[in-house]
KOLFI-31099 format. One record per atom (N, C-alpha, C): z, y, x. Coordinates in nm, 2 decimals, m for minus. Each point is the difference from the previous one (the first is absolute). Layout:
% KOLFI-31099
<w->Z&v->Y&u->X> .
...
This chain:
% KOLFI-31099
<w->10.79&v->9.57&u->12.07> .
<w->0.01&v->0.17&u->0.00> .
<w->m0.08&v->0.11&u->m0.13> .
<w->0.07&v->0.15&u->0.02> .
<w->m0.07&v->0.08&u->m0.04> .
<w->m0.14&v->0.01&u->m0.06> .
<w->m0.06&v->0.09&u->m0.04> .
<w->m0.10&v->0.05&u->0.00> .
<w->m0.07&v->0.06&u->m0.12> .
<w->0.03&v->0.17&u->0.03> .
<w->m0.02&v->0.11&u->0.01> .
<w->m0.19&v->0.08&u->m0.06> .
<w->m0.05&v->m0.04&u->m0.03> .
<w->m0.10&v->0.04&u->0.00> .
<w->m0.04&v->0.12&u->m0.11> .
<w->m0.19&v->0.04&u->0.01> .
<w->m0.03&v->0.06&u->m0.13> .
<w->m0.06&v->m0.03&u->m0.03> .
<w->m0.03&v->0.02&u->m0.19> .
<w->m0.08&v->m0.08&u->m0.07> .
<w->m0.19&v->0.02&u->0.10> .
<w->m0.02&v->0.10&u->0.03> .
<w->m0.13&v->0.03&u->0.05> .
<w->0.02&v->m0.13&u->0.12> .
<w->0.08&v->m0.04&u->0.09> .
<w->m0.04&v->m0.06&u->0.13> .
<w->0.00&v->m0.15&u->m0.06> .
<w->0.07&v->m0.04&u->m0.10> .
<w->m0.04&v->m0.16&u->m0.05> .
<w->m0.03&v->0.00&u->m0.15> .
<w->m0.05&v->0.06&u->m0.05> .
<w->m0.09&v->m0.03&u->m0.16> .
<w->m0.14&v->m0.06&u->0.03> .
<w->m0.05&v->0.02&u->0.11> .
<w->m0.11&v->m0.03&u->0.03> .
<w->m0.04&v->m0.20&u->0.02> .
<w->0.18&v->0.00&u->0.07> .
<w->0.03&v->m0.12&u->0.03> .
<w->m0.01&v->m0.13&u->m0.06> .
<w->0.06&v->0.02&u->m0.09> .
<w->0.09&v->m0.09&u->m0.14> .
<w->0.00&v->0.11&u->m0.13> .
<w->0.00&v->m0.15&u->m0.09> .
<w->m0.04&v->0.07&u->m0.17> .
<w->0.13&v->0.09&u->m0.03> .
<w->0.03&v->0.15&u->m0.08> .
<w->0.11&v->0.05&u->0.01> .
<w->m0.01&v->m0.04&u->m0.22> .
<w->0.06&v->m0.03&u->0.01> .
<w->0.00&v->0.08&u->m0.20> .
<w->m0.05&v->0.14&u->m0.05> .
<w->m0.02&v->0.02&u->m0.08> .
<w->m0.08&v->0.12&u->m0.04> .
<w->0.08&v->0.09&u->0.05> .
<w->0.15&v->0.00&u->m0.03> .
<w->0.10&v->0.11&u->0.07> .
<w->m0.02&v->0.05&u->0.05> .
<w->0.00&v->m0.08&u->0.10> .
<w->0.04&v->m0.01&u->0.24> .
<w->m0.13&v->0.10&u->m0.02> .
<w->m0.15&v->m0.06&u->m0.05> .
<w->m0.17&v->0.08&u->0.04> .
<w->0.03&v->0.08&u->m0.06> .
<w->0.07&v->0.08&u->m0.07> .
<w->0.00&v->0.15&u->m0.10> .
<w->0.06&v->0.03&u->0.11> .
<w->0.15&v->0.02&u->m0.01> .
<w->0.11&v->m0.03&u->0.13> .
<w->m0.08&v->0.13&u->0.13> .
<w->m0.15&v->m0.07&u->0.06> .
<w->m0.05&v->m0.02&u->0.13> .
<w->m0.09&v->0.21&u->m0.05> .
<w->m0.01&v->0.06&u->m0.13> .
<w->m0.12&v->0.08&u->m0.04> .
<w->0.10&v->0.10&u->0.04> .
<w->0.17&v->m0.02&u->0.07> .
<w->0.10&v->0.13&u->0.05> .
<w->m0.10&v->0.00&u->0.06> .
<w->0.03&v->0.16&u->0.08> .
<w->m0.02&v->0.08&u->0.10> .
<w->0.09&v->0.04&u->0.08> .
<w->m0.01&v->m0.06&u->0.11> .
<w->0.10&v->0.05&u->0.14> .
<w->0.11&v->m0.17&u->0.02> .
<w->0.12&v->0.04&u->0.07> .
<w->0.08&v->m0.10&u->0.00> .
<w->0.11&v->m0.01&u->m0.08> .
<w->m0.02&v->m0.09&u->m0.06> .
<w->0.10&v->m0.08&u->m0.11> .
<w->0.04&v->m0.13&u->m0.08> .
<w->m0.12&v->m0.04&u->0.01> .
<w->m0.02&v->m0.19&u->m0.10> .
<w->0.06&v->m0.04&u->0.13> .
<w->0.08&v->m0.15&u->m0.03> .
<w->0.06&v->m0.06&u->0.09> .
<w->m0.02&v->m0.15&u->m0.07> .
<w->0.01&v->m0.07&u->0.11> .
<w->m0.01&v->m0.14&u->m0.02> .
<w->0.12&v->m0.06&u->0.07> .
<w->0.16&v->m0.05&u->m0.05> .
<w->0.08&v->m0.07&u->0.05> .
<w->0.02&v->m0.06&u->m0.04> .
<w->0.02&v->m0.13&u->0.15> .
<w->m0.05&v->m0.13&u->m0.01> .
<w->0.13&v->m0.02&u->0.09> .
<w->0.14&v->m0.12&u->m0.05> .
<w->0.02&v->m0.04&u->0.10> .
<w->0.18&v->0.00&u->m0.13> .
<w->0.04&v->m0.06&u->0.08> .
<w->0.21&v->m0.05&u->m0.02> .
<w->0.03&v->0.10&u->m0.03> .
<w->0.10&v->0.00&u->m0.11> .
<w->0.13&v->0.12&u->m0.03> .
<w->0.01&v->0.11&u->0.11> .
<w->0.05&v->m0.14&u->0.06> .
<w->0.09&v->m0.01&u->0.18> .
<w->m0.10&v->0.17&u->0.08> .
<w->m0.12&v->m0.07&u->m0.03> .
<w->m0.14&v->0.07&u->0.13> .
<w->m0.01&v->0.18&u->m0.09> .
<w->m0.01&v->m0.06&u->m0.14> .
<w->0.00&v->0.09&u->m0.09> .
<w->0.12&v->0.15&u->m0.03> .
<w->0.11&v->m0.01&u->0.02> .
<w->0.09&v->0.10&u->0.03> .
<w->0.02&v->0.06&u->0.01> .
<w->m0.09&v->0.05&u->0.14> .
<w->0.03&v->0.15&u->0.06> .
<w->m0.15&v->0.10&u->m0.06> .
<w->m0.09&v->m0.10&u->m0.08> .
<w->m0.11&v->0.13&u->m0.02> .
<w->0.07&v->m0.03&u->m0.14> .
<w->m0.15&v->0.11&u->m0.05> .
<w->0.02&v->0.07&u->m0.16> .
<w->0.03&v->m0.11&u->m0.09> .
<w->m0.02&v->m0.20&u->m0.01> .
<w->0.06&v->0.02&u->m0.09> .
<w->0.18&v->m0.07&u->m0.08> .
<w->0.08&v->0.02&u->0.09> .
<w->0.08&v->0.05&u->m0.13> .
<w->0.04&v->0.07&u->m0.08> .
<w->m0.10&v->0.15&u->m0.02> .
<w->m0.06&v->0.13&u->0.03> .
<w->m0.10&v->m0.02&u->m0.22> .
<w->m0.02&v->m0.12&u->0.09> .
<w->m0.15&v->m0.05&u->m0.12> .
<w->0.07&v->m0.02&u->m0.17> .
<w->m0.10&v->0.12&u->m0.13> .
<w->0.07&v->m0.05&u->m0.13> .
<w->m0.09&v->m0.17&u->m0.03> .
<w->0.05&v->m0.10&u->m0.07> .
<w->m0.01&v->m0.12&u->0.03> .
<w->0.15&v->m0.04&u->m0.12> .
<w->m0.04&v->0.12&u->m0.13> .
<w->m0.03&v->m0.13&u->m0.11> .
<w->0.22&v->m0.08&u->0.00> .
<w->0.07&v->0.09&u->0.07> .
<w->0.10&v->m0.09&u->0.08> .
<w->0.08&v->m0.06&u->0.09> .
<w->m0.15&v->m0.05&u->0.02> .
<w->0.07&v->m0.11&u->0.11> .
<w->m0.05&v->0.15&u->0.09> .
<w->0.15&v->m0.05&u->0.15> .
<w->0.06&v->0.08&u->0.11> .
<w->m0.01&v->m0.08&u->0.09> .
<w->0.03&v->0.03&u->0.14> .
<w->m0.02&v->m0.06&u->0.07> .
<w->0.12&v->0.16&u->0.10> .
<w->0.11&v->m0.19&u->0.10> .
<w->0.12&v->0.12&u->0.02> .
<w->0.05&v->m0.16&u->0.14> .
<w->0.04&v->0.05&u->0.04> .
<w->0.04&v->m0.09&u->0.20> .
<w->m0.10&v->m0.06&u->0.03> .
<w->m0.14&v->0.05&u->m0.07> .
<w->m0.08&v->m0.10&u->0.03> .
<w->m0.05&v->m0.17&u->m0.05> .
<w->0.09&v->0.02&u->m0.16> .
<w->0.03&v->m0.07&u->m0.18> .
<w->m0.12&v->0.04&u->m0.08> .
<w->m0.09&v->m0.07&u->m0.06> .
<w->m0.01&v->0.07&u->m0.21> .
<w->0.04&v->m0.07&u->m0.02> .
<w->0.05&v->0.08&u->m0.13> .
<w->0.08&v->0.02&u->m0.07> .
<w->m0.11&v->0.00&u->m0.12> .
<w->m0.06&v->m0.13&u->m0.09> .
<w->m0.05&v->0.11&u->m0.12> .
<w->0.06&v->0.06&u->m0.15> .
<w->m0.03&v->0.02&u->m0.08> .
<w->0.04&v->m0.02&u->m0.11> .
<w->0.18&v->m0.01&u->m0.08> .
<w->0.07&v->m0.01&u->0.03> .
<w->0.10&v->m0.11&u->m0.07> .
<w->0.14&v->m0.05&u->0.05> .
<w->m0.11&v->0.06&u->0.14> .
<w->0.12&v->0.00&u->0.12> .
<w->m0.07&v->m0.17&u->0.11> .
<w->m0.07&v->m0.07&u->m0.02> .
<w->m0.02&v->m0.14&u->0.07> .
<w->m0.11&v->0.06&u->0.09> .
<w->0.03&v->m0.09&u->0.12> .
<w->m0.04&v->0.04&u->0.11> .
<w->m0.18&v->m0.08&u->0.00> .
<w->m0.06&v->0.05&u->0.11> .
<w->m0.09&v->m0.10&u->0.00> .
<w->0.00&v->m0.14&u->0.04> .
<w->m0.02&v->m0.08&u->m0.01> .
<w->0.06&v->m0.12&u->0.04> .
<w->m0.12&v->m0.05&u->0.09> .
<w->0.05&v->m0.08&u->0.11> .
<w->m0.06&v->m0.05&u->0.10> .
<w->m0.12&v->m0.06&u->m0.12> .
<w->m0.12&v->0.04&u->0.08> .
<w->m0.13&v->m0.14&u->m0.01> .
<w->m0.03&v->0.12&u->m0.15> .
<w->m0.02&v->0.14&u->m0.02> .
<w->m0.03&v->0.07&u->m0.08> .
<w->m0.08&v->0.13&u->0.08> .
<w->m0.07&v->0.03&u->m0.09> .
<w->m0.05&v->0.09&u->0.04> .
<w->m0.01&v->0.20&u->m0.08> .
<w->m0.01&v->0.08&u->0.11> .
<w->m0.04&v->0.13&u->m0.14> .
<w->m0.09&v->0.06&u->0.04> .
<w->m0.08&v->m0.01&u->m0.05> .
<w->m0.15&v->0.11&u->m0.02> .
<w->m0.01&v->0.15&u->m0.10> .
<w->0.00&v->0.12&u->0.04> .
<w->0.00&v->0.09&u->m0.12> .
<w->m0.07&v->0.13&u->0.09> .
<w->m0.04&v->0.07&u->m0.07> .
<w->m0.04&v->0.09&u->m0.02> .
<w->0.06&v->0.17&u->m0.02> .
<w->0.04&v->0.05&u->0.09> .
<w->0.11&v->0.16&u->m0.01> .
<w->m0.09&v->0.09&u->0.00> .
<w->0.08&v->0.14&u->0.00> .
<w->m0.09&v->0.11&u->0.00> .
<w->0.07&v->0.03&u->0.16> .
<w->m0.06&v->0.08&u->0.07> .
<w->0.04&v->m0.02&u->0.16> .
<w->0.11&v->0.13&u->0.00> .
<w->0.14&v->m0.05&u->0.03> .
<w->0.11&v->0.12&u->m0.07> .
<w->m0.03&v->0.15&u->0.13> .
<w->m0.05&v->m0.05&u->0.06> .
<w->0.01&v->0.16&u->0.13> .
<w->m0.20&v->0.03&u->m0.06> .
<w->m0.07&v->m0.07&u->m0.04> .
<w->m0.12&v->0.09&u->0.01> .
<w->m0.05&v->m0.01&u->m0.18> .
<w->0.07&v->0.07&u->m0.04> .
<w->m0.05&v->m0.02&u->m0.19> .
<w->m0.16&v->0.00&u->m0.02> .
<w->m0.05&v->m0.07&u->m0.08> .
<w->m0.14&v->m0.03&u->m0.04> .
<w->m0.08&v->m0.10&u->0.09> .
<w->0.11&v->m0.07&u->0.11> .
<w->m0.07&v->m0.17&u->0.04> .
<w->0.07&v->m0.03&u->0.00> .
<w->0.00&v->m0.13&u->0.02> .
<w->0.02&v->m0.13&u->m0.03> .
<w->0.11&v->m0.11&u->0.11> .
<w->0.05&v->m0.09&u->0.03> .
<w->0.02&v->m0.09&u->0.08> .
<w->0.05&v->m0.15&u->m0.08> .
<w->m0.12&v->m0.07&u->0.00> .
<w->m0.02&v->m0.15&u->0.00> .
<w->0.17&v->m0.04&u->0.09> .
<w->0.05&v->m0.13&u->m0.08> .
<w->0.10&v->0.01&u->0.07> .
<w->0.06&v->m0.19&u->0.02> .
<w->m0.07&v->m0.11&u->0.08> .
<w->m0.02&v->m0.09&u->m0.02> .
<w->0.18&v->m0.08&u->0.11> .
<w->0.09&v->m0.05&u->m0.04> .
<w->0.09&v->m0.06&u->0.08> .
<w->0.11&v->m0.15&u->m0.03> .
<w->0.09&v->0.01&u->0.08> .
<w->0.07&v->m0.12&u->m0.10> .
<w->0.14&v->0.01&u->0.07> .
<w->0.10&v->m0.14&u->0.01> .
<w->0.08&v->m0.01&u->0.09> .
<w->m0.02&v->m0.06&u->0.16> .
<w->m0.14&v->m0.03&u->0.03> .
<w->m0.02&v->m0.11&u->0.08> .
<w->m0.20&v->0.06&u->0.07> .
<w->0.04&v->m0.03&u->0.10> .
<w->m0.20&v->0.00&u->0.02> .
<w->m0.06&v->m0.10&u->m0.07> .
<w->0.02&v->m0.13&u->0.00> .
<w->m0.04&v->m0.08&u->m0.13> .
<w->m0.03&v->0.12&u->m0.12> .
<w->0.07&v->0.05&u->m0.05> .
<w->0.02&v->0.07&u->m0.17> .
<w->m0.08&v->0.07&u->0.04> .
<w->0.01&v->0.11&u->0.06> .
<w->m0.10&v->0.09&u->0.03> .
<w->m0.14&v->m0.02&u->m0.08> .
<w->m0.07&v->m0.10&u->0.12> .
<w->m0.12&v->m0.08&u->0.03> .
<w->m0.01&v->m0.05&u->m0.12> .
<w->0.08&v->m0.04&u->m0.04> .
<w->m0.02&v->m0.11&u->m0.16> .
<w->m0.05&v->0.16&u->m0.09> .
<w->0.12&v->0.06&u->0.04> .
<w->m0.09&v->0.13&u->m0.11> .
<w->m0.11&v->0.03&u->0.01> .
<w->m0.06&v->0.07&u->0.12> .
<w->m0.16&v->0.04&u->0.07> .
<w->m0.09&v->m0.15&u->m0.08> .
<w->0.05&v->m0.11&u->m0.01> .
<w->m0.12&v->m0.10&u->0.01> .
<w->m0.03&v->0.05&u->m0.19> .
<w->0.19&v->0.06&u->m0.09> .
<w->m0.06&v->m0.03&u->m0.19> .
<w->m0.10&v->0.10&u->0.08> .
<w->0.01&v->0.18&u->0.09> .
<w->m0.04&v->0.12&u->m0.04> .
<w->m0.15&v->m0.08&u->0.00> .
<w->m0.05&v->m0.04&u->0.08> .
<w->m0.14&v->m0.06&u->0.05> .
<w->m0.03&v->m0.12&u->m0.09> .
<w->0.02&v->m0.09&u->m0.06> .
<w->0.00&v->m0.11&u->m0.08> .
<w->0.00&v->0.12&u->m0.12> .
<w->0.07&v->m0.02&u->m0.10> .
<w->m0.01&v->0.14&u->m0.08> .
<w->0.08&v->0.15&u->m0.03> .
<w->m0.16&v->0.06&u->0.06> .
<w->0.07&v->0.12&u->0.00> .
<w->m0.02&v->0.12&u->m0.17> .
<w->m0.04&v->m0.08&u->m0.11> .
<w->m0.02&v->0.07&u->m0.08> .
<w->0.16&v->m0.04&u->m0.08> .
<w->0.10&v->m0.11&u->0.04> .
<w->0.07&v->0.07&u->m0.02> .
<w->0.12&v->0.07&u->m0.05> .
<w->m0.03&v->0.05&u->0.15> .
<w->0.02&v->0.15&u->0.05> .
<w->0.01&v->0.13&u->m0.09> .
<w->m0.12&v->0.00&u->m0.01> .
<w->m0.06&v->0.07&u->m0.08> .
<w->0.00&v->0.01&u->m0.21> .
<w->0.06&v->m0.13&u->0.02> .
<w->m0.08&v->m0.01&u->m0.12> .
<w->0.17&v->m0.03&u->m0.10> .
<w->0.10&v->m0.07&u->0.09> .
<w->0.16&v->m0.03&u->m0.09> .
<w->0.02&v->0.12&u->0.08> .
<w->0.00&v->0.11&u->0.07> .
<w->0.11&v->0.13&u->0.10> .
<w->m0.02&v->0.00&u->0.10> .
<w->0.18&v->0.07&u->0.04> .
<w->m0.05&v->0.07&u->0.11> .
<w->0.09&v->m0.13&u->0.06> .
<w->0.06&v->m0.07&u->m0.08> .
<w->0.16&v->m0.10&u->0.11> .
<w->m0.01&v->m0.10&u->m0.02> .
<w->m0.05&v->m0.15&u->0.06> .
<w->m0.06&v->m0.07&u->m0.03> .
<w->0.12&v->m0.09&u->0.16> .
<w->0.05&v->m0.10&u->m0.11> .
<w->0.12&v->m0.15&u->0.11> .
<w->m0.10&v->m0.05&u->m0.04> .
<w->m0.05&v->m0.08&u->0.14> .
<w->m0.09&v->m0.14&u->0.03> .
<w->0.11&v->m0.10&u->0.03> .
<w->m0.03&v->m0.12&u->m0.11> .
<w->0.16&v->m0.11&u->m0.04> .
<w->m0.02&v->m0.06&u->0.10> .
<w->0.16&v->m0.10&u->0.08> .
<w->m0.02&v->m0.08&u->0.07> .
<w->m0.11&v->m0.12&u->m0.01> .
<w->m0.02&v->0.04&u->m0.08> .
<w->m0.07&v->m0.20&u->m0.06> .
<w->m0.10&v->0.07&u->0.02> .
<w->m0.15&v->0.14&u->0.07> .
<w->m0.08&v->0.00&u->m0.05> .
<w->m0.05&v->m0.09&u->0.17> .
<w->m0.13&v->m0.04&u->0.02> .
<w->m0.09&v->0.00&u->0.11> .
<w->m0.13&v->0.04&u->m0.05> .
<w->m0.05&v->0.02&u->0.14> .
<w->m0.16&v->0.06&u->m0.01> .
<w->m0.05&v->m0.16&u->m0.03> .
<w->0.02&v->m0.10&u->0.04> .
<w->m0.10&v->m0.11&u->m0.05> .
<w->m0.04&v->0.03&u->m0.17> .
<w->0.19&v->m0.01&u->m0.05> .
<w->m0.03&v->0.05&u->m0.16> .
<w->m0.08&v->0.06&u->m0.08> .
<w->m0.01&v->0.13&u->0.05> .
<w->m0.04&v->0.13&u->0.01> .
<w->m0.07&v->0.06&u->m0.14> .
<w->m0.05&v->m0.13&u->0.00> .
<w->m0.14&v->m0.01&u->m0.09> .
<w->0.13&v->m0.03&u->m0.10> .
<w->0.04&v->m0.09&u->m0.04> .
<w->0.06&v->m0.04&u->m0.14> .
<w->0.14&v->0.01&u->m0.02> .
<w->0.13&v->0.08&u->0.07> .
<w->0.04&v->0.06&u->0.00> .
<w->0.02&v->0.12&u->m0.09> .
<w->0.10&v->m0.01&u->m0.06> .
<w->0.04&v->0.14&u->m0.11> .
<w->0.02&v->0.10&u->0.01> .
<w->m0.03&v->0.08&u->m0.07> .
<w->0.01&v->0.16&u->0.07> .
<w->0.17&v->0.05&u->0.08> .
<w->0.03&v->0.07&u->0.10> .
<w->0.06&v->0.06&u->0.01> .
<w->0.11&v->0.08&u->m0.01> .
<w->0.13&v->m0.04&u->m0.07> .
<w->0.12&v->0.14&u->m0.08> .
<w->m0.06&v->0.07&u->0.06> .
<w->m0.02&v->0.12&u->m0.10> .
<w->0.06&v->0.13&u->0.07> .
<w->0.07&v->0.10&u->m0.05> .
<w->0.09&v->0.07&u->0.08> .
<w->0.10&v->0.06&u->m0.06> .
<w->0.01&v->0.14&u->m0.03> .
């Protein structure tokens, strides 16, 4: 299911990376968390996000170089909100709901990666929460 909420509603309940926590300091509407598959997010602001060459079209995510996001992979990103300058969107997505869950688990278990590595990460199909402490860092886009 698609989740769209303000950071201020969710931030006290989950540990977000510093970028997300900083984004909560804005006033008024604008900061958002988008959580869902590409198909579920097609009608949201997701297709308009500036994601370093990552595009959402017809419910499918395409990575730089034209490669499609594979089943089993997840995409975790922080981007400026296209409709509210000065605000941000935290995006957790994948091709299936299981992939979206994997992305959320990755973000919760390794939030520093989004902050330290960049604004767009792919979570490999081989990643699992059980191996979170020993896995290699996620690839940066």
